[in-house]
C-alpha positions in Angstrom: 102.5 104.3 111.8 100.0 106.3 109.8 101.0 106.6 106.1 99.8 109.1 103.6 99.3 107.8 100.0 98.8 110.5 97.4 98.2 110.8 93.6 95.8 107.8 93.7 93.7 107.0 90.7 90.1 108.0 91.4 89.0 104.4 91.0 91.2 103.1 93.8 89.1 101.8 96.7 90.1 100.9 100.3 90.5 97.2 99.4 92.9 98.1 96.7 94.9 100.3 99.0 95.0 97.6 101.8 96.0 94.9 99.3 98.9 97.1 98.1 100.4 97.4 101.6 99.6 93.9 102.9 102.7 92.4 101.3 104.8 94.6 103.7 103.0 93.6 106.9 99.8 93.8 108.9 97.5 96.7 107.8 95.3 98.0 110.6 93.2 100.2 108.4 93.1 101.7 104.9 91.0 104.7 104.1 90.5 106.5 100.8 89.3 110.1 101.4 86.2 111.0 99.4 84.3 114.3 98.8 81.4 114.4 101.2 79.1 115.9 98.6 79.9 114.0 95.4 81.2 110.8 97.0 84.1 110.8 94.6 87.7 110.0 95.7 89.9 113.0 96.4 92.9 111.1 95.1 94.6 110.4 98.4 94.2 108.2 101.4 95.8 106.8 104.6 97.1 103.4 105.7 97.8 102.4 109.3 100.4 99.7 109.9 101.2 98.4 113.4 104.9 97.7 112.9 106.9 100.8 112.2 109.7 98.9 110.5 107.3 97.3 108.1 105.7 100.7 107.5 109.1 102.3 106.8 109.9 99.5 104.3 106.6 100.0 102.5 107.2 103.7 102.3 110.7 103.2 100.9 109.6 100.8 98.3 106.2 102.2 97.3 107.0 105.9 97.1 107.2 106.9 93.4 106.1 103.4 92.2 103.3 102.9 89.7 99.9 101.8 91.0 96.9 101.5 88.7 98.5 103.7 86.1 99.8 106.5 88.4 103.0 107.1 90.2 102.0 107.3 93.9 103.4 109.4 96.7 103.9 107.5 99.9 105.3 109.0 103.1 104.7 109.2 106.9 101.5 111.2 107.6 101.9 114.4 109.4 99.5 115.2 112.3 96.3 117.0 111.2 96.6 120.8 111.5 93.9 122.7 113.2 93.1 126.5 113.1 95.0 126.8 116.4 98.2 125.5 114.7 98.4 128.5 112.3 
């Protein structure tokens, strides 16, 4: 399952994000989205977990929780929209 994680502190890196979710199960990937010009975090990222039940438990327990001084938003990621979807 692909998980959206929002309202991240700008100092959070991919290792931090992976570490947060590892206690819930196997993390396939963790990616913090950065601005391509400045290289600065955009304050959100994505985590992929293989097991849907573990992912749902992580979403349930982490959504609204404090992580590095911010209350994070955690939910199932929606498919990326394209111009054709509008």
